[in-house]
C-alpha positions, 0 to 999 in steps of 0.5 A, a space after each residue: 183858704 188862700 189867706 191861711 196859705 199866704 200867712 204860712 208862706 209869710 212865716 216860712 211854715 211848711 203847709 202841705 195840706 189844708 182841708 175845710 169842712 163847713 156846716 151851716 145850721 138854719 134857724 127854725 124861726 127864720 129859715 132863710 137865716 143861719 143860726 150858726 156856721 161851723 168851720 172845721 179846719 185841718 192843716 198838715 205841717 204847722 204846730 197847733 199854735 201856728 195853725 190857730 194864728 193863721 186862722 186868726 189872721 184869716 178872720 182879721 183879713 178876709 172880707 167874706 168872713 167879715 160879712 158872714 160873721 156880721 150876719 151869724 155866729 161863726 164857730 171854728 175848730 182848728 186841728 194841726 197835724 204837726 210835722 214830724 222831726 226828720 
């Protein structure tokens, strides 16, 4: 998720933690293909809006994502654990 880290740095947003869980579901009809891929992305630091914007930036810029998305449905769940005021 280097793109997310890069986008956070560009926007000067503190990003102290990124965790990504990926799960793929294979098609029964065509077992060598994925029916869909789910990404659960959790970020510590940005607001929910910032986190979603960073994921949108990842989707727009990452060539590996573009390759995967052209082959199957990719679904995202984005969770931001917002920074607490000092």
